[in-house]
SEVO-209578 format. One record per residue: residue number from 1; x, y, z of N, C-alpha, C in turn; residue in one letter. Coordinates in steps of 0.2 Angstrom, whole numbers, plus 5000, padded with zeros to 4 digits. Each point is the difference from the previous one (the first is absolute). Example, Ala and Ser with C-alpha at 12.3 -4.5 7.8 and 13.67 -1.06 7.14 Angstrom:
% residues 2
+-----+------+------+------+-------+-------+-------+------+------+------+------+
:  nr : n_px : n_py : n_pz : ca_px : ca_py : ca_pz : c_px : c_py : c_pz : rest :
+-----+------+------+------+-------+-------+-------+------+------+------+------+
:   1 : 5066 : 4972 : 5039 :  4996 :  5006 :  5000 : 5004 : 5006 : 5000 :    A :
:   2 : 4998 : 5005 : 4996 :  5004 :  5006 :  5001 : 4996 : 5005 : 5003 :    S :
+-----+------+------+------+-------+-------+-------+------+------+------+------+
//
This chain:
% residues 156
+-----+------+------+------+-------+-------+-------+------+------+------+------+
:  nr : n_px : n_py : n_pz : ca_px : ca_py : ca_pz : c_px : c_py : c_pz : rest :
+-----+------+------+------+-------+-------+-------+------+------+------+------+
:   1 : 4550 : 4636 : 3669 :  5001 :  4993 :  5006 : 5002 : 5006 : 5006 :    M :
:   2 : 4999 : 5000 : 5006 :  5002 :  5004 :  5004 : 5002 : 4996 : 5005 :    T :
:   3 : 5005 : 5001 : 5004 :  5003 :  4996 :  5006 : 5001 : 5004 : 5006 :    E :
:   4 : 4999 : 4997 : 5005 :  5002 :  5004 :  5005 : 5008 : 4999 : 5002 :    D :
:   5 : 5004 : 5007 : 4998 :  5006 :  5000 :  5000 : 5004 : 5005 : 5003 :    V :
:   6 : 5003 : 4997 : 5006 :  5005 :  5005 :  5002 : 5005 : 5003 : 4997 :    E :
:   7 : 5000 : 5008 : 5000 :  5005 :  5002 :  4996 : 5005 : 5002 : 5006 :    R :
:   8 : 5006 : 4999 : 4995 :  5007 :  5002 :  5002 : 5004 : 5005 : 4998 :    H :
:   9 : 5003 : 5005 : 5003 :  5005 :  5003 :  5000 : 5008 : 4998 : 4996 :    L :
:  10 : 5002 : 5000 : 4994 :  5006 :  4998 :  4999 : 5005 : 4999 : 5005 :    P :
:  11 : 5004 : 4995 : 5005 :  5003 :  5003 :  5004 : 4998 : 4997 : 5007 :    G :
:  12 : 4992 : 4997 : 5000 :  4995 :  5000 :  5005 : 5002 : 4988 : 4998 :    E :
:  13 : 5001 : 4997 : 5006 :  4999 :  4993 :  5000 : 4991 : 4998 : 4996 :    V :
:  14 : 5006 : 4995 : 4994 :  4994 :  4998 :  4999 : 5000 : 4992 : 4999 :    V :
:  15 : 4994 : 4997 : 5001 :  5001 :  4993 :  5001 : 5001 : 4996 : 4996 :    R :
:  16 : 5003 : 4995 : 4997 :  5001 :  4996 :  4995 : 4992 : 4996 : 4997 :    R :
:  17 : 4996 : 4997 : 5007 :  4996 :  4998 :  4998 : 4993 : 5004 : 4997 :    A :
:  18 : 5000 : 5007 : 5001 :  4997 :  5004 :  4998 : 5001 : 5002 : 4992 :    E :
:  19 : 5008 : 5000 : 4998 :  5002 :  5001 :  4994 : 4996 : 4994 : 4996 :    I :
:  20 : 5001 : 4992 : 5002 :  4998 :  4995 :  4996 : 4993 : 5000 : 4998 :    V :
:  21 : 4997 : 5002 : 5006 :  4991 :  5001 :  5001 : 4999 : 5004 : 4996 :    R :
:  22 : 5002 : 5008 : 4999 :  5000 :  5006 :  4993 : 5000 : 4997 : 4994 :    L :
:  23 : 5006 : 4996 : 4999 :  5003 :  4996 :  4995 : 4993 : 4998 : 4997 :    A :
:  24 : 4997 : 4994 : 5004 :  4996 :  4997 :  4999 : 4994 : 5001 : 4995 :    R :
:  25 : 4999 : 5007 : 5003 :  4993 :  5004 :  5001 : 5000 : 5001 : 4991 :    G :
:  26 : 5006 : 4999 : 4997 :  5002 :  5001 :  4993 : 4998 : 4996 : 4996 :    W :
:  27 : 4999 : 4993 : 5003 :  5000 :  4994 :  4995 : 4993 : 4999 : 4996 :    L :
:  28 : 5001 : 4998 : 4993 :  4995 :  5001 :  4996 : 4999 : 5008 : 4997 :    G :
:  29 : 5004 : 5004 : 5001 :  5001 :  5005 :  4998 : 5002 : 4997 : 4992 :    T :
:  30 : 4997 : 5005 : 4995 :  5002 :  4998 :  4994 : 5005 : 5004 : 4997 :    P :
:  31 : 5004 : 4997 : 4995 :  5006 :  5003 :  4998 : 5001 : 5005 : 4995 :    Y :
:  32 : 5003 : 5005 : 5003 :  5000 :  5005 :  4993 : 5006 : 5004 : 5003 :    H :
:  33 : 5003 : 5003 : 4995 :  5005 :  5003 :  5001 : 5000 : 5006 : 4999 :    H :
:  34 : 5003 : 4999 : 5005 :  5002 :  5008 :  5004 : 4994 : 5003 : 5006 :    Q :
:  35 : 4996 : 4995 : 5000 :  4994 :  5002 :  5005 : 5002 : 4999 : 5007 :    A :
:  36 : 4996 : 5002 : 5003 :  5004 :  5000 :  5008 : 4990 : 5000 : 5003 :    S :
:  37 : 4996 : 4997 : 4997 :  4993 :  4999 :  5005 : 4998 : 4995 : 5002 :    V :
:  38 : 4999 : 4999 : 5006 :  4999 :  4994 :  5004 : 4993 : 4997 : 4998 :    R :
:  39 : 4999 : 4993 : 4996 :  4993 :  4999 :  4996 : 4998 : 5002 : 4995 :    G :
:  40 : 5005 : 5005 : 4996 :  4998 :  5003 :  4994 : 5006 : 4998 : 4996 :    V :
:  41 : 5006 : 5002 : 5002 :  5005 :  4997 :  4995 : 5008 : 5004 : 5003 :    G :
:  42 : 5006 : 4994 : 5000 :  5006 :  5002 :  5001 : 5004 : 4994 : 4996 :    A :
:  43 : 5004 : 5005 : 5000 :  5008 :  4994 :  4998 : 5005 : 4999 : 5008 :    D :
:  44 : 5005 : 4997 : 4999 :  5003 :  4997 :  5003 : 5003 : 5007 : 5005 :    C :
:  45 : 5003 : 5006 : 4999 :  5001 :  5007 :  5001 : 4994 : 5002 : 5004 :    L :
:  46 : 4995 : 4999 : 4998 :  4993 :  5004 :  5002 : 4997 : 4996 : 5005 :    G :
:  47 : 5002 : 4993 : 5000 :  4997 :  4997 :  5007 : 5003 : 5001 : 5005 :    L :
:  48 : 5008 : 5002 : 5001 :  5004 :  5001 :  5005 : 4999 : 5008 : 5001 :    L :
:  49 : 5000 : 5004 : 4994 :  4998 :  5008 :  5004 : 4992 : 4999 : 5003 :    R :
:  50 : 4997 : 4998 : 4999 :  4993 :  4997 :  5003 : 4999 : 4997 : 5008 :    G :
:  51 : 5005 : 4997 : 5001 :  5001 :  4997 :  5005 : 5003 : 5007 : 5004 :    V :
:  52 : 5005 : 5002 : 4998 :  5003 :  5006 :  5004 : 4995 : 5005 : 4999 :    W :
:  53 : 4994 : 5002 : 4997 :  4996 :  5006 :  5001 : 4996 : 4999 : 5006 :    R :
:  54 : 5000 : 4990 : 5000 :  4993 :  4998 :  5004 : 5005 : 5000 : 5008 :    D :
:  55 : 5006 : 5000 : 5000 :  5004 :  5002 :  5006 : 5000 : 5007 : 5003 :    V :
:  56 : 5004 : 5003 : 4995 :  5000 :  5007 :  5002 : 4996 : 5006 : 4996 :    Y :
:  57 : 4995 : 4998 : 4996 :  4993 :  5005 :  5000 : 5003 : 5004 : 4995 :    G :
:  58 : 5005 : 4999 : 4996 :  5005 :  5005 :  4994 : 5003 : 4995 : 4994 :    R :
:  59 : 5001 : 5001 : 4994 :  5006 :  4998 :  4998 : 5007 : 5000 : 5002 :    D :
:  60 : 5005 : 4997 : 5001 :  5006 :  5002 :  5000 : 5002 : 5006 : 4996 :    A :
:  61 : 5000 : 4998 : 4994 :  5001 :  5004 :  4995 : 4997 : 4997 : 4993 :    E :
:  62 : 4997 : 5004 : 4995 :  4999 :  4999 :  4994 : 5002 : 4998 : 4994 :    L :
:  63 : 5000 : 4994 : 4998 :  5008 :  4998 :  4996 : 4997 : 5004 : 4993 :    P :
:  64 : 5005 : 5001 : 4996 :  4998 :  5002 :  4994 : 5000 : 4996 : 4995 :    P :
:  65 : 4995 : 5000 : 4995 :  4997 :  4996 :  4994 : 5005 : 4995 : 4998 :    A :
:  66 : 5000 : 4995 : 5001 :  5003 :  4994 :  4998 : 4998 : 4996 : 4994 :    Y :
:  67 : 5003 : 4995 : 4995 :  4998 :  4996 :  4998 : 5003 : 4994 : 5003 :    T :
:  68 : 4994 : 4992 : 4995 :  5004 :  4995 :  5006 : 5008 : 4998 : 4999 :    R :
:  69 : 5002 : 5003 : 4993 :  5007 :  4997 :  5000 : 5005 : 5006 : 5002 :    D :
:  70 : 4997 : 5006 : 5002 :  5005 :  5005 :  5000 : 5006 : 5000 : 5006 :    S :
:  71 : 4998 : 4994 : 5003 :  5009 :  5000 :  5006 : 5004 : 4995 : 4994 :    A :
:  72 : 4999 : 4998 : 4994 :  5003 :  4996 :  4998 : 5003 : 5006 : 4994 :    E :
:  73 : 4996 : 5004 : 4998 :  5003 :  5006 :  4994 : 5004 : 5004 : 5002 :    A :
:  74 : 5002 : 5002 : 5007 :  5004 :  5004 :  5000 : 5006 : 4995 : 5007 :    H :
:  75 : 4997 : 4996 : 5002 :  5006 :  4997 :  5004 : 4998 : 5003 : 5008 :    G :
:  76 : 4997 : 5005 : 5002 :  5003 :  5004 :  5006 : 4995 : 4993 : 5006 :    R :
:  77 : 5002 : 5000 : 5006 :  4996 :  4997 :  5003 : 4995 : 5005 : 5006 :    E :
:  78 : 4995 : 5000 : 4995 :  4996 :  5007 :  5004 : 4996 : 4996 : 5004 :    E :
:  79 : 4999 : 4995 : 5000 :  4994 :  4997 :  5005 : 5004 : 4997 : 5007 :    L :
:  80 : 5008 : 4999 : 4999 :  5003 :  5001 :  5007 : 5002 : 5006 : 5003 :    M :
:  81 : 5000 : 5005 : 4995 :  5001 :  5008 :  5003 : 4996 : 5001 : 5002 :    A :
:  82 : 4995 : 5000 : 4999 :  4991 :  5000 :  5003 : 4999 : 4999 : 5006 :    G :
:  83 : 5001 : 4992 : 5001 :  5000 :  4996 :  5006 : 5004 : 5002 : 5006 :    A :
:  84 : 5008 : 5001 : 4997 :  5004 :  5003 :  5004 : 4999 : 5007 : 5004 :    S :
:  85 : 4997 : 5005 : 4997 :  4997 :  5006 :  5003 : 4995 : 4999 : 5004 :    R :
:  86 : 4997 : 4996 : 4999 :  4993 :  4998 :  5005 : 5001 : 4997 : 5005 :    H :
:  87 : 5004 : 4993 : 4999 :  4996 :  4993 :  5003 : 5009 : 4999 : 5002 :    L :
:  88 : 4999 : 4997 : 5006 :  5009 :  4996 :  5003 : 5001 : 4993 : 4997 :    Q :
:  89 : 5006 : 5001 : 4996 :  5003 :  4993 :  4998 : 5002 : 4996 : 5006 :    Q :
:  90 : 4999 : 4994 : 4999 :  5001 :  4993 :  5004 : 5002 : 4993 : 4997 :    V :
:  91 : 5005 : 4998 : 5002 :  5004 :  4995 :  4998 : 4993 : 4993 : 4996 :    P :
:  92 : 4999 : 4999 : 4994 :  4997 :  4998 :  4998 : 4998 : 4990 : 5005 :    A :
:  93 : 5006 : 4997 : 5003 :  5001 :  4998 :  5005 : 4995 : 5001 : 5006 :    A :
:  94 : 4998 : 5005 : 5001 :  4998 :  5004 :  5005 : 4992 : 5001 : 5000 :    E :
:  95 : 4997 : 4999 : 4993 :  4996 :  5002 :  4998 : 4993 : 4997 : 5005 :    M :
:  96 : 4995 : 5004 : 5002 :  4993 :  4999 :  5004 : 4994 : 5001 : 4997 :    R :
:  97 : 4994 : 4998 : 5002 :  4993 :  5003 :  4998 : 5001 : 5007 : 5000 :    P :
:  98 : 4998 : 5004 : 4995 :  4998 :  5007 :  5001 : 5006 : 5001 : 4995 :    G :
:  99 : 5003 : 4997 : 4999 :  5008 :  5003 :  4997 : 4997 : 5002 : 4991 :    D :
: 100 : 5005 : 5004 : 4998 :  4998 :  5001 :  4992 : 5007 : 4995 : 4996 :    V :
: 101 : 4999 : 4998 : 4995 :  5003 :  4996 :  4997 : 5000 : 5003 : 4992 :    L :
: 102 : 5006 : 5000 : 4998 :  5001 :  5003 :  4993 : 5005 : 4995 : 4996 :    I :
: 103 : 4998 : 4999 : 4993 :  5001 :  4994 :  4997 : 5004 : 5004 : 4993 :    F :
: 104 : 5004 : 4996 : 4999 :  5002 :  5001 :  4994 : 4999 : 4995 : 4994 :    R :
: 105 : 4996 : 4999 : 4997 :  4997 :  4996 :  4996 : 5005 : 4995 : 4996 :    L :
: 106 : 5005 : 5005 : 4996 :  5005 :  4998 :  4996 : 5007 : 5002 : 5003 :    R :
: 107 : 5004 : 4995 : 4999 :  5007 :  4998 :  5003 : 5002 : 5009 : 4999 :    G :
: 108 : 5002 : 5003 : 4994 :  5005 :  5008 :  5000 : 4995 : 5005 : 5000 :    T :
: 109 : 4992 : 4999 : 5001 :  4997 :  5006 :  4997 : 4999 : 5002 : 5008 :    V :
: 110 : 4997 : 5009 : 5000 :  4997 :  5002 :  5008 : 4994 : 4995 : 5001 :    S :
: 111 : 5001 : 5001 : 5008 :  4994 :  4998 :  5003 : 4994 : 5004 : 4998 :    A :
: 112 : 4996 : 4997 : 4999 :  4993 :  5005 :  4998 : 4992 : 4994 : 5004 :    K :
: 113 : 5000 : 4996 : 5004 :  4995 :  4998 :  5002 : 5000 : 5000 : 5008 :    H :
: 114 : 4995 : 5002 : 5006 :  5001 :  4999 :  5005 : 4993 : 4997 : 5001 :    V :
: 115 : 5001 : 4996 : 5007 :  4996 :  4997 :  5003 : 4999 : 5001 : 5008 :    G :
: 116 : 4996 : 4999 : 5003 :  4999 :  5001 :  5008 : 5001 : 4991 : 5004 :    L :
: 117 : 5003 : 4998 : 5005 :  5002 :  4995 :  5002 : 4995 : 4999 : 5005 :    L :
: 118 : 4995 : 4993 : 4999 :  4994 :  5000 :  5004 : 5003 : 4995 : 5006 :    A :
: 119 : 5001 : 4996 : 4997 :  5004 :  4992 :  5006 : 5007 : 5000 : 4996 :    T :
: 120 : 5003 : 4995 : 5004 :  5006 :  4998 :  5002 : 5000 : 4998 : 4990 :    E :
: 121 : 4994 : 4998 : 4999 :  5002 :  4995 :  4994 : 4994 : 5004 : 4994 :    T :
: 122 : 5000 : 5006 : 5000 :  4992 :  5001 :  4996 : 5001 : 5008 : 4999 :    K :
: 123 : 4998 : 5004 : 4992 :  5000 :  5007 :  5000 : 4996 : 5001 : 4998 :    F :
: 124 : 4996 : 5007 : 5000 :  4996 :  5004 :  4997 : 5002 : 5004 : 4995 :    I :
: 125 : 4996 : 5000 : 4992 :  5002 :  5003 :  4996 : 4997 : 5000 : 4996 :    H :
: 126 : 5002 : 5005 : 4994 :  4997 :  5002 :  4994 : 5004 : 4997 : 4994 :    A :
: 127 : 4994 : 4998 : 4997 :  5004 :  4998 :  4992 : 4996 : 5000 : 4994 :    V :
: 128 : 5002 : 5002 : 4995 :  4996 :  5002 :  4995 : 4995 : 4993 : 4997 :    E :
: 129 : 4996 : 5001 : 4999 :  4997 :  4995 :  4999 : 4996 : 4997 : 5004 :    G :
: 130 : 5000 : 5001 : 5007 :  4996 :  4997 :  5006 : 4999 : 5004 : 5005 :    A :
: 131 : 4995 : 4999 : 5004 :  4999 :  5005 :  5004 : 5005 : 5000 : 5007 :    P :
: 132 : 5001 : 5005 : 5005 :  5004 :  4998 :  5006 : 4999 : 4995 : 5003 :    A :
: 133 : 5006 : 4996 : 5001 :  4998 :  4994 :  5004 : 5008 : 4997 : 5004 :    C :
: 134 : 4997 : 4996 : 5005 :  5004 :  4998 :  5003 : 5004 : 4992 : 4998 :    E :
: 135 : 5005 : 5000 : 4997 :  5005 :  4995 :  4998 : 5005 : 4996 : 5005 :    V :
: 136 : 5003 : 4993 : 4999 :  5004 :  5000 :  5002 : 5008 : 5001 : 4999 :    T :
: 137 : 5004 : 5003 : 5004 :  5006 :  5002 :  4998 : 5003 : 4994 : 5000 :    L :
: 138 : 5002 : 4997 : 4995 :  5004 :  4995 :  4998 : 5006 : 5000 : 4996 :    Q :
: 139 : 5002 : 4995 : 5001 :  5008 :  5001 :  4994 : 5002 : 5004 : 4995 :    G :
: 140 : 4993 : 5002 : 4995 :  5003 :  5004 :  4995 : 4999 : 5008 : 5002 :    W :
: 141 : 4994 : 5000 : 5005 :  5001 :  5009 :  5003 : 5006 : 5000 : 5005 :    W :
: 142 : 5001 : 4995 : 5003 :  5005 :  5001 :  5005 : 5007 : 5001 : 4998 :    R :
: 143 : 5000 : 4999 : 4994 :  5007 :  5000 :  4996 : 5000 : 5007 : 4996 :    R :
: 144 : 4995 : 5005 : 4999 :  4999 :  5004 :  4998 : 4999 : 5008 : 5004 :    R :
: 145 : 5001 : 4997 : 5006 :  5000 :  5005 :  5007 : 5007 : 5004 : 4998 :    I :
: 146 : 4998 : 5007 : 4999 :  5006 :  5003 :  5000 : 5001 : 5005 : 5005 :    A :
: 147 : 4995 : 5002 : 5005 :  5001 :  5003 :  5007 : 4995 : 4998 : 5004 :    A :
: 148 : 5000 : 5003 : 5005 :  4994 :  5000 :  5004 : 5000 : 5005 : 5003 :    V :
: 149 : 4995 : 5003 : 5002 :  4999 :  5007 :  5006 : 4994 : 4998 : 5004 :    F :
: 150 : 5000 : 5004 : 5007 :  4995 :  5001 :  5004 : 4998 : 5007 : 5002 :    A :
: 151 : 4995 : 4999 : 5000 :  4994 :  5008 :  5003 : 5006 : 5004 : 5003 :    F :
: 152 : 4999 : 5004 : 5001 :  5004 :  5005 :  5005 : 4998 : 4997 : 5008 :    P :
: 153 : 5003 : 4998 : 5004 :  4998 :  4998 :  5007 : 4994 : 4995 : 5001 :    V :
: 154 : 5002 : 4994 : 4997 :  4996 :  4995 :  5000 : 5001 : 4996 : 5008 :    V :
: 155 : 4994 : 4997 : 5001 :  5001 :  4996 :  5005 : 4996 : 4993 : 5000 :    C :
: 156 : 5001 : 4996 : 5005 :  4994 :  4993 :  4999 : 4994 : 5001 : 5004 :    D :
+-----+------+------+------+-------+-------+-------+------+------+------+------+
//
């Protein structure tokens, strides 16, 4: 699948609507652990990496190999640390479409799931057992938001 994509340099203004449009281009991509190929396979981090590539034309960084439970095994907040290196943290109360949501799926374990806010009430993510999808950001998911980040220099 090819799209007409205007590439940006990190630090250039990126429109939130463009981020959401690009993320929606990944809908239907089958789940595949550690993959990041639109239409072929992606996990939650792979979807985010793919949208970043769609915006900036390259990966922000290549993640090391990871297992599905790697965050639980060592307790480090690697997903949060990676987001902090490339994105701008914003208060959860101020999240807007185009923002990156990081989830802590269980109370005391490291955050290890990510999605992109599509509307005030929906987000896009990839989860094992299903293709990338846009789902309602309802109570269960809202309660598990650990942090919200914005792409560098976003505007409406």
